[in-house]
Structures are given as C-alpha cells and as structure tokens.
N, CA, C and O atoms as a GROMACS GRO file, in nm:
protein
  452
    1GLN      N    1  -1.029   6.414   3.690
    1GLN     CA    2  -1.053   6.317   3.620
    1GLN      C    3  -1.083   6.158   3.739
    1GLN      O    4  -0.985   6.095   3.776
    2VAL      N    5  -1.148   6.139   3.759
    2VAL     CA    6  -1.198   6.011   3.873
    2VAL      C    7  -1.053   5.913   3.816
    2VAL      O    8  -1.034   5.908   3.694
    3GLN      N    9  -0.977   5.856   3.890
    3GLN     CA   10  -0.889   5.760   3.856
    3GLN      C   11  -0.879   5.620   3.965
    3GLN      O   12  -0.855   5.643   4.083
    4LEU      N   13  -0.895   5.508   3.929
    4LEU     CA   14  -0.871   5.363   3.958
    4LEU      C   15  -0.758   5.302   3.952
    4LEU      O   16  -0.741   5.312   3.831
    5VAL      N   17  -0.680   5.254   3.985
    5VAL     CA   18  -0.602   5.141   3.972
    5VAL      C   19  -0.608   5.025   4.023
    5VAL      O   20  -0.591   5.017   4.145
    6GLU      N   21  -0.628   4.939   3.968
    6GLU     CA   22  -0.612   4.778   4.056
    6GLU      C   23  -0.436   4.739   3.983
    6GLU      O   24  -0.365   4.763   3.885
    7SER      N   25  -0.437   4.667   4.112
    7SER     CA   26  -0.297   4.573   4.098
    7SER      C   27  -0.297   4.452   4.162
    7SER      O   28  -0.408   4.440   4.214
    8GLY      N   29  -0.209   4.326   4.192
    8GLY     CA   30  -0.224   4.270   4.274
    8GLY      C   31  -0.255   4.113   4.223
    8GLY      O   32  -0.243   4.010   4.290
    9GLY      N   33  -0.308   4.128   4.052
    9GLY     CA   34  -0.318   3.995   3.973
    9GLY      C   35  -0.205   3.901   3.952
    9GLY      O   36  -0.090   3.913   3.992
   10GLY      N   37  -0.250   3.820   3.892
   10GLY     CA   38  -0.162   3.703   3.886
   10GLY      C   39  -0.164   3.582   3.791
   10GLY      O   40  -0.233   3.581   3.689
   11LEU      N   41  -0.054   3.439   3.847
   11LEU     CA   42  -0.086   3.381   3.788
   11LEU      C   43  -0.073   3.286   3.966
   11LEU      O   44  -0.005   3.323   4.062
   12VAL      N   45  -0.159   3.170   3.957
   12VAL     CA   46  -0.152   3.089   4.075
   12VAL      C   47  -0.238   2.962   4.071
   12VAL      O   48  -0.355   2.972   4.033
   13GLN      N   49  -0.201   2.872   4.099
   13GLN     CA   50  -0.199   2.729   4.115
   13GLN      C   51  -0.392   2.756   4.189
   13GLN      O   52  -0.433   2.841   4.268
   14ALA      N   53  -0.469   2.635   4.115
   14ALA     CA   54  -0.602   2.620   4.221
   14ALA      C   55  -0.543   2.565   4.388
   14ALA      O   56  -0.458   2.485   4.427
   15GLY      N   57  -0.625   2.644   4.444
   15GLY     CA   58  -0.629   2.640   4.593
   15GLY      C   59  -0.555   2.770   4.647
   15GLY      O   60  -0.589   2.818   4.755
   16GLY      N   61  -0.466   2.820   4.581
   16GLY     CA   62  -0.406   2.937   4.598
   16GLY      C   63  -0.467   3.044   4.651
   16GLY      O   64  -0.590   3.041   4.658
   17SER      N   65  -0.392   3.163   4.700
   17SER     CA   66  -0.485   3.300   4.734
   17SER      C   67  -0.401   3.414   4.663
   17SER      O   68  -0.282   3.399   4.637
   18LEU      N   69  -0.473   3.529   4.633
   18LEU     CA   70  -0.424   3.652   4.584
   18LEU      C   71  -0.501   3.741   4.674
   18LEU      O   72  -0.601   3.714   4.742
   19ARG      N   73  -0.426   3.865   4.659
   19ARG     CA   74  -0.547   3.967   4.756
   19ARG      C   75  -0.484   4.124   4.619
   19ARG      O   76  -0.378   4.184   4.599
   20LEU      N   77  -0.601   4.129   4.570
   20LEU     CA   78  -0.614   4.250   4.485
   20LEU      C   79  -0.596   4.399   4.566
   20LEU      O   80  -0.592   4.394   4.688
   21SER      N   81  -0.586   4.516   4.506
   21SER     CA   82  -0.600   4.637   4.563
   21SER      C   83  -0.638   4.735   4.449
   21SER      O   84  -0.603   4.732   4.331
   22CYS      N   85  -0.704   4.806   4.501
   22CYS     CA   86  -0.781   4.962   4.394
   22CYS      C   87  -0.734   5.075   4.447
   22CYS      O   88  -0.777   5.104   4.558
   23VAL      N   89  -0.664   5.140   4.402
   23VAL     CA   90  -0.675   5.230   4.476
   23VAL      C   91  -0.729   5.369   4.366
   23VAL      O   92  -0.717   5.379   4.244
   24ALA      N   93  -0.792   5.465   4.467
   24ALA     CA   94  -0.918   5.563   4.396
   24ALA      C   95  -0.869   5.678   4.441
   24ALA      O   96  -0.831   5.691   4.558
   25SER      N   97  -0.864   5.788   4.336
   25SER     CA   98  -0.825   5.887   4.310
   25SER      C   99  -0.886   6.042   4.257
   25SER      O  100  -0.902   6.030   4.135
   26ARG      N  101  -0.914   6.140   4.289
   26ARG     CA  102  -1.002   6.271   4.268
   26ARG      C  103  -1.147   6.192   4.264
   26ARG      O  104  -1.230   6.184   4.173
   27MET      N  105  -1.146   6.144   4.385
   27MET     CA  106  -1.290   6.088   4.417
   27MET      C  107  -1.307   6.107   4.552
   27MET      O  108  -1.223   6.069   4.634
   28PRO      N  109  -1.437   6.178   4.592
   28PRO     CA  110  -1.467   6.148   4.758
   28PRO      C  111  -1.522   5.986   4.816
   28PRO      O  112  -1.636   5.947   4.839
   29PHE      N  113  -1.403   5.924   4.826
   29PHE     CA  114  -1.359   5.751   4.837
   29PHE      C  115  -1.443   5.728   4.936
   29PHE      O  116  -1.546   5.666   4.911
   30ARG      N  117  -1.406   5.788   5.111
   30ARG     CA  118  -1.466   5.729   5.176
   30ARG      C  119  -1.625   5.715   5.193
   30ARG      O  120  -1.678   5.628   5.261
   31PHE      N  121  -1.701   5.827   5.112
   31PHE     CA  122  -1.843   5.809   5.105
   31PHE      C  123  -1.905   5.728   4.971
   31PHE      O  124  -2.014   5.764   4.926
   32LEU      N  125  -1.844   5.638   4.921
   32LEU     CA  126  -1.878   5.609   4.780
   32LEU      C  127  -1.899   5.447   4.806
   32LEU      O  128  -1.823   5.391   4.885
   33HIS      N  129  -1.990   5.382   4.748
   33HIS     CA  130  -2.059   5.240   4.752
   33HIS      C  131  -1.938   5.202   4.678
   33HIS      O  132  -1.898   5.299   4.614
   34MET      N  133  -1.861   5.091   4.661
   34MET     CA  134  -1.761   5.048   4.584
   34MET      C  135  -1.779   4.867   4.578
   34MET      O  136  -1.834   4.778   4.644
   35ALA      N  137  -1.709   4.878   4.474
   35ALA     CA  138  -1.736   4.706   4.388
   35ALA      C  139  -1.648   4.668   4.324
   35ALA      O  140  -1.610   4.754   4.244
   36TRP      N  141  -1.562   4.524   4.316
   36TRP     CA  142  -1.504   4.457   4.268
   36TRP      C  143  -1.620   4.410   4.091
   36TRP      O  144  -1.738   4.443   4.099
   37TYR      N  145  -1.589   4.362   3.998
   37TYR     CA  146  -1.638   4.293   3.892
   37TYR      C  147  -1.527   4.216   3.827
   37TYR      O  148  -1.404   4.226   3.839
   38ARG      N  149  -1.590   4.151   3.769
   38ARG     CA  150  -1.517   4.037   3.671
   38ARG      C  151  -1.537   4.020   3.556
   38ARG      O  152  -1.655   4.016   3.523
   39GLN      N  153  -1.426   4.003   3.444
   39GLN     CA  154  -1.494   3.971   3.275
   39GLN      C  155  -1.377   3.846   3.267
   39GLN      O  156  -1.255   3.856   3.277
   40ALA      N  157  -1.464   3.720   3.245
   40ALA     CA  158  -1.390   3.612   3.191
   40ALA      C  159  -1.388   3.619   3.000
   40ALA      O  160  -1.480   3.672   2.939
   41PRO      N  161  -1.266   3.556   2.928
   41PRO     CA  162  -1.282   3.554   2.824
   41PRO      C  163  -1.423   3.510   2.775
   41PRO      O  164  -1.485   3.417   2.826
   42GLY      N  165  -1.473   3.592   2.662
   42GLY     CA  166  -1.613   3.536   2.606
   42GLY      C  167  -1.763   3.550   2.713
   42GLY      O  168  -1.870   3.504   2.672
   43LYS      N  169  -1.755   3.608   2.830
   43LYS     CA  170  -1.819   3.603   2.924
   43LYS      C  171  -1.834   3.766   2.972
   43LYS      O  172  -1.734   3.835   2.991
   44GLN      N  173  -1.950   3.809   2.988
   44GLN     CA  174  -1.996   3.940   3.056
   44GLN      C  175  -1.909   3.933   3.182
   44GLN      O  176  -1.850   3.843   3.241
   45ARG      N  177  -1.929   4.091   3.200
   45ARG     CA  178  -1.872   4.134   3.326
   45ARG      C  179  -1.949   4.086   3.426
   45ARG      O  180  -2.058   4.035   3.401
   46GLU      N  181  -1.897   4.098   3.558
   46GLU     CA  182  -2.003   4.009   3.665
   46GLU      C  183  -1.973   4.089   3.762
   46GLU      O  184  -1.877   4.165   3.759
   47LEU      N  185  -2.051   4.078   3.852
   47LEU     CA  186  -2.026   4.167   4.015
   47LEU      C  187  -1.992   4.025   4.077
   47LEU      O  188  -2.037   3.913   4.052
   48VAL      N  189  -1.885   4.076   4.178
   48VAL     CA  190  -1.810   3.982   4.241
   48VAL      C  191  -1.830   4.021   4.369
   48VAL      O  192  -1.870   3.927   4.438
   49ALA      N  193  -1.816   4.142   4.439
   49ALA     CA  194  -1.870   4.169   4.535
   49ALA      C  195  -1.837   4.340   4.551
   49ALA      O  196  -1.749   4.409   4.500
   50ASP      N  197  -1.964   4.377   4.657
   50ASP     CA  198  -1.941   4.536   4.695
   50ASP      C  199  -1.917   4.588   4.822
   50ASP      O  200  -1.884   4.488   4.886
   51ILE      N  201  -1.914   4.676   4.890
   51ILE     CA  202  -1.907   4.692   5.013
   51ILE      C  203  -1.984   4.886   5.002
   51ILE      O  204  -1.968   4.981   4.926
   52THR      N  205  -2.035   4.870   5.080
   52THR     CA  206  -2.086   5.030   5.148
   52THR      C  207  -1.965   5.109   5.207
   52THR      O  208  -1.849   5.081   5.237
   53SER      N  209  -2.050   5.227   5.212
   53SER     CA  210  -1.955   5.364   5.280
   53SER      C  211  -1.951   5.281   5.449
   53SER      O  212  -1.856   5.305   5.523
   54GLY      N  213  -2.015   5.226   5.475
   54GLY     CA  214  -2.032   5.216   5.612
   54GLY      C  215  -1.961   5.048   5.686
   54GLY      O  216  -1.934   5.006   5.799
   55GLY      N  217  -1.955   4.993   5.541
   55GLY     CA  218  -1.838   4.898   5.558
   55GLY      C  219  -1.941   4.742   5.504
   55GLY      O  220  -1.873   4.647   5.466
   56SER      N  221  -2.112   4.725   5.504
   56SER     CA  222  -2.155   4.646   5.474
   56SER      C  223  -2.080   4.599   5.345
   56SER      O  224  -2.019   4.668   5.264
   57THR      N  225  -2.104   4.423   5.349
   57THR     CA  226  -2.058   4.397   5.245
   57THR      C  227  -2.149   4.309   5.167
   57THR      O  228  -2.239   4.264   5.236
   58ASN      N  229  -2.151   4.271   5.038
   58ASN     CA  230  -2.207   4.154   4.989
   58ASN      C  231  -2.173   4.078   4.861
   58ASN      O  232  -2.141   4.156   4.772
   59TYR      N  233  -2.170   3.965   4.830
   59TYR     CA  234  -2.098   3.856   4.745
   59TYR      C  235  -2.143   3.759   4.640
   59TYR      O  236  -2.230   3.674   4.659
   60SER      N  237  -2.092   3.774   4.551
   60SER     CA  238  -2.193   3.689   4.460
   60SER      C  239  -2.201   3.529   4.498
   60SER      O  240  -2.104   3.496   4.566
   61ASP      N  241  -2.274   3.446   4.476
   61ASP     CA  242  -2.289   3.340   4.509
   61ASP      C  243  -2.139   3.266   4.497
   61ASP      O  244  -2.072   3.217   4.588
   62SER      N  245  -2.116   3.272   4.391
   62SER     CA  246  -2.002   3.219   4.314
   62SER      C  247  -1.834   3.251   4.444
   62SER      O  248  -1.743   3.170   4.463
   63VAL      N  249  -1.842   3.326   4.479
   63VAL     CA  250  -1.743   3.361   4.576
   63VAL      C  251  -1.726   3.360   4.734
   63VAL      O  252  -1.623   3.349   4.801
   64LYS      N  253  -1.862   3.374   4.775
   64LYS     CA  254  -1.909   3.375   4.927
   64LYS      C  255  -1.840   3.262   4.990
   64LYS      O  256  -1.842   3.147   4.947
   65GLY      N  257  -1.763   3.313   5.123
   65GLY     CA  258  -1.722   3.214   5.159
   65GLY      C  259  -1.548   3.213   5.121
   65GLY      O  260  -1.474   3.164   5.206
   66ARG      N  261  -1.494   3.261   5.009
   66ARG     CA  262  -1.368   3.224   4.966
   66ARG      C  263  -1.335   3.403   4.945
   66ARG      O  264  -1.222   3.432   4.983
   67PHE      N  265  -1.390   3.485   4.909
   67PHE     CA  266  -1.350   3.625   4.888
   67PHE      C  267  -1.370   3.665   5.014
   67PHE      O  268  -1.432   3.604   5.101
   68THR      N  269  -1.317   3.769   5.024
   68THR     CA  270  -1.312   3.889   5.144
   68THR      C  271  -1.290   4.036   5.055
   68THR      O  272  -1.211   4.066   4.966
   69ILE      N  273  -1.403   4.110   5.126
   69ILE     CA  274  -1.381   4.262   5.026
   69ILE      C  275  -1.399   4.381   5.166
   69ILE      O  276  -1.481   4.379   5.258
   70SER      N  277  -1.289   4.479   5.138
   70SER     CA  278  -1.229   4.530   5.253
   70SER      C  279  -1.194   4.677   5.203
   70SER      O  280  -1.126   4.691   5.101
   71ARG      N  281  -1.232   4.767   5.262
   71ARG     CA  282  -1.184   4.912   5.210
   71ARG      C  283  -1.072   4.963   5.375
   71ARG      O  284  -1.078   4.915   5.488
   72ASP      N  285  -0.988   5.066   5.324
   72ASP     CA  286  -0.912   5.167   5.405
   72ASP      C  287  -0.928   5.284   5.361
   72ASP      O  288  -0.865   5.320   5.262
   73ASN      N  289  -1.024   5.375   5.433
   73ASN     CA  290  -1.038   5.479   5.381
   73ASN      C  291  -0.980   5.555   5.407
   73ASN      O  292  -0.994   5.655   5.336
   74ALA      N  293  -0.883   5.566   5.517
   74ALA     CA  294  -0.748   5.634   5.502
   74ALA      C  295  -0.647   5.671   5.390
   74ALA      O  296  -0.581   5.772   5.366
   75ARG      N  297  -0.663   5.538   5.328
   75ARG     CA  298  -0.563   5.513   5.217
   75ARG      C  299  -0.619   5.526   5.100
   75ARG      O  300  -0.542   5.541   5.005
   76ASN      N  301  -0.745   5.524   5.077
   76ASN     CA  302  -0.841   5.536   4.951
   76ASN      C  303  -0.816   5.421   4.845
   76ASN      O  304  -0.789   5.424   4.725
   77THR      N  305  -0.846   5.274   4.972
   77THR     CA  306  -0.805   5.175   4.885
   77THR      C  307  -0.911   5.063   4.925
   77THR      O  308  -0.954   5.053   5.040
   78MET      N  309  -0.943   4.994   4.836
   78MET     CA  310  -1.019   4.901   4.848
   78MET      C  311  -0.932   4.748   4.795
   78MET      O  312  -0.841   4.732   4.714
   79TYR      N  313  -0.994   4.670   4.867
   79TYR     CA  314  -0.893   4.568   4.851
   79TYR      C  315  -1.009   4.413   4.832
   79TYR      O  316  -1.124   4.420   4.876
   80LEU      N  317  -0.967   4.306   4.776
   80LEU     CA  318  -1.007   4.177   4.762
   80LEU      C  319  -0.914   4.054   4.746
   80LEU      O  320  -0.865   4.012   4.642
   81GLN      N  321  -0.897   3.993   4.902
   81GLN     CA  322  -0.896   3.872   4.959
   81GLN      C  323  -0.923   3.787   4.903
   81GLN      O  324  -1.041   3.758   4.924
   82MET      N  325  -0.851   3.689   4.803
   82MET     CA  326  -0.931   3.559   4.724
   82MET      C  327  -0.866   3.438   4.760
   82MET      O  328  -0.760   3.404   4.706
   83ASN      N  329  -0.927   3.368   4.852
   83ASN     CA  330  -0.864   3.262   4.895
   83ASN      C  331  -0.910   3.093   4.804
   83ASN      O  332  -0.990   3.104   4.712
   84SER      N  333  -0.872   2.993   4.827
   84SER     CA  334  -0.905   2.856   4.735
   84SER      C  335  -0.926   2.893   4.565
   84SER      O  336  -0.987   2.819   4.488
   85LEU      N  337  -0.884   2.978   4.539
   85LEU     CA  338  -0.898   3.026   4.407
   85LEU      C  339  -0.909   2.866   4.330
   85LEU      O  340  -0.853   2.759   4.352
   86LYS      N  341  -1.010   2.912   4.231
   86LYS     CA  342  -1.061   2.828   4.121
   86LYS      C  343  -1.019   2.827   3.997
   86LYS      O  344  -0.986   2.942   3.968
   87PRO      N  345  -0.999   2.733   3.882
   87PRO     CA  346  -0.998   2.783   3.733
   87PRO      C  347  -1.097   2.905   3.703
   87PRO      O  348  -1.082   3.011   3.643
   88ASP      N  349  -1.205   2.843   3.771
   88ASP     CA  350  -1.339   2.961   3.703
   88ASP      C  351  -1.303   3.071   3.787
   88ASP      O  352  -1.365   3.162   3.732
   89ASP      N  353  -1.251   3.115   3.871
   89ASP     CA  354  -1.180   3.260   3.910
   89ASP      C  355  -1.118   3.331   3.814
   89ASP      O  356  -1.118   3.454   3.816
   90THR      N  357  -1.061   3.260   3.722
   90THR     CA  358  -0.988   3.303   3.577
   90THR      C  359  -1.077   3.426   3.520
   90THR      O  360  -1.195   3.418   3.485
   91ALA      N  361  -1.006   3.526   3.519
   91ALA     CA  362  -1.075   3.707   3.454
   91ALA      C  363  -0.981   3.803   3.481
   91ALA      O  364  -0.873   3.788   3.539
   92VAL      N  365  -1.033   3.908   3.433
   92VAL     CA  366  -0.961   4.022   3.449
   92VAL      C  367  -1.058   4.087   3.533
   92VAL      O  368  -1.175   4.094   3.495
   93TYR      N  369  -1.003   4.161   3.699
   93TYR     CA  370  -1.085   4.225   3.787
   93TYR      C  371  -1.078   4.360   3.776
   93TYR      O  372  -0.978   4.425   3.747
   94TYR      N  373  -1.234   4.418   3.810
   94TYR     CA  374  -1.217   4.580   3.814
   94TYR      C  375  -1.256   4.591   3.878
   94TYR      O  376  -1.315   4.495   3.926
   95CYS      N  377  -1.262   4.739   3.953
   95CYS     CA  378  -1.275   4.801   4.079
   95CYS      C  379  -1.379   4.971   4.018
   95CYS      O  380  -1.332   5.062   3.949
   96THR      N  381  -1.483   4.963   4.058
   96THR     CA  382  -1.558   5.113   4.042
   96THR      C  383  -1.673   5.080   4.132
   96THR      O  384  -1.718   4.970   4.164
   97PRO      N  385  -1.712   5.210   4.167
   97PRO     CA  386  -1.811   5.271   4.206
   97PRO      C  387  -1.944   5.272   4.129
   97PRO      O  388  -1.969   5.351   4.038
   98PRO      N  389  -2.041   5.162   4.179
   98PRO     CA  390  -2.116   5.108   4.105
   98PRO      C  391  -2.250   5.233   4.029
   98PRO      O  392  -2.323   5.300   4.103
   99GLY      N  393  -2.254   5.237   3.928
   99GLY     CA  394  -2.321   5.350   3.812
   99GLY      C  395  -2.252   5.464   3.798
   99GLY      O  396  -2.306   5.558   3.739
  100SER      N  397  -2.154   5.473   3.837
  100SER     CA  398  -2.063   5.592   3.795
  100SER      C  399  -2.044   5.546   3.663
  100SER      O  400  -2.080   5.647   3.602
  101GLY      N  401  -2.018   5.482   3.596
  101GLY     CA  402  -1.910   5.439   3.435
  101GLY      C  403  -1.793   5.465   3.488
  101GLY      O  404  -1.708   5.460   3.400
  102SER      N  405  -1.743   5.493   3.603
  102SER     CA  406  -1.561   5.455   3.590
  102SER      C  407  -1.488   5.337   3.629
  102SER      O  408  -1.501   5.276   3.734
  103TRP      N  409  -1.415   5.312   3.538
  103TRP     CA  410  -1.349   5.176   3.552
  103TRP      C  411  -1.177   5.219   3.569
  103TRP      O  412  -1.109   5.315   3.534
  104GLY      N  413  -1.149   5.072   3.651
  104GLY     CA  414  -1.003   5.099   3.659
  104GLY      C  415  -0.952   4.998   3.504
  104GLY      O  416  -1.028   4.943   3.424
  105GLN      N  417  -0.805   5.000   3.504
  105GLN     CA  418  -0.759   4.908   3.347
  105GLN      C  419  -0.760   4.771   3.395
  105GLN      O  420  -0.704   4.678   3.337
  106GLY      N  421  -0.818   4.766   3.492
  106GLY     CA  422  -0.811   4.591   3.543
  106GLY      C  423  -0.681   4.509   3.592
  106GLY      O  424  -0.569   4.552   3.567
  107THR      N  425  -0.699   4.408   3.651
  107THR     CA  426  -0.616   4.347   3.671
  107THR      C  427  -0.626   4.160   3.654
  107THR      O  428  -0.700   4.082   3.715
  108GLN      N  429  -0.537   4.134   3.560
  108GLN     CA  430  -0.520   3.974   3.513
  108GLN      C  431  -0.562   3.870   3.630
  108GLN      O  432  -0.469   3.897   3.706
  109VAL      N  433  -0.607   3.809   3.671
  109VAL     CA  434  -0.634   3.694   3.773
  109VAL      C  435  -0.631   3.546   3.660
  109VAL      O  436  -0.718   3.524   3.576
  110THR      N  437  -0.517   3.464   3.684
  110THR     CA  438  -0.526   3.324   3.591
  110THR      C  439  -0.489   3.245   3.702
  110THR      O  440  -0.381   3.252   3.762
  111VAL      N  441  -0.623   3.137   3.738
  111VAL     CA  442  -0.606   3.003   3.814
  111VAL      C  443  -0.579   2.881   3.724
  111VAL      O  444  -0.662   2.833   3.646
  112SER      N  445  -0.430   2.828   3.746
  112SER     CA  446  -0.417   2.737   3.673
  112SER      C  447  -0.498   2.591   3.774
  112SER      O  448  -0.523   2.591   3.895
  113SER      N  449  -0.516   2.510   3.701
  113SER     CA  450  -0.569   2.361   3.740
  113SER      C  451  -0.456   2.268   3.778
  113SER      O  452  -0.480   2.152   3.810
   0.00000   0.00000   0.00000
C-alpha cells in the first residue's frame, strides 16, 4: 500500500521560511510526477507546485518566486522550500502523485502576521 508522510510544518512569523518534506514508500517514486497541494480552512484543496520525474517544475501564481519544489530520488523524498511566507499561506500541506488518489496525512503550516 502506497505511503506518503509529510513533515516540516509549524508556526512561523510572516516573512519567515519553512522546508517541508514528503517521504514516499511502496511506489516507484523516481518515475512519478509529484505535487504539493494545500487546503486552508473553509477552502478547497489547491495545487501549490508540481515536479515531473525529470525535474521540470510548475508553480501556482500565488507562490511563484517564493517557493521551490525539489526531489531526491535516492531518498524517495520530495521537498518544498517556502520563503517569504505570508498569512495567506496558512494551510495543511499535502503531497501526492497527481491523479493517484493517494494522499499523506498532511502537515500544518501557520503563518502569523
């Protein structure tokens, strides 16, 4: 059974940084397109960034220039470096192979003003 475990969330002041990690197991990680999503209270889950198996990246307009997605296939791990955080970035962050239906438990990011 596919397993995804997110970590690295926390409470940070506006302007601060966090680095999220997603460890994947029981899947051919190196061949998979992967993505970070987030869900804020009362809002729909939204795509934050994604990365292909070859390392090409894509970002939502709201995080472009502030967040960086990356992956380490040797460690079956994907990362999200988040800089210049804003209160609007407050959400639970999830990793997933898009379209797979598999999700981790999420990690909470809270940005105070």
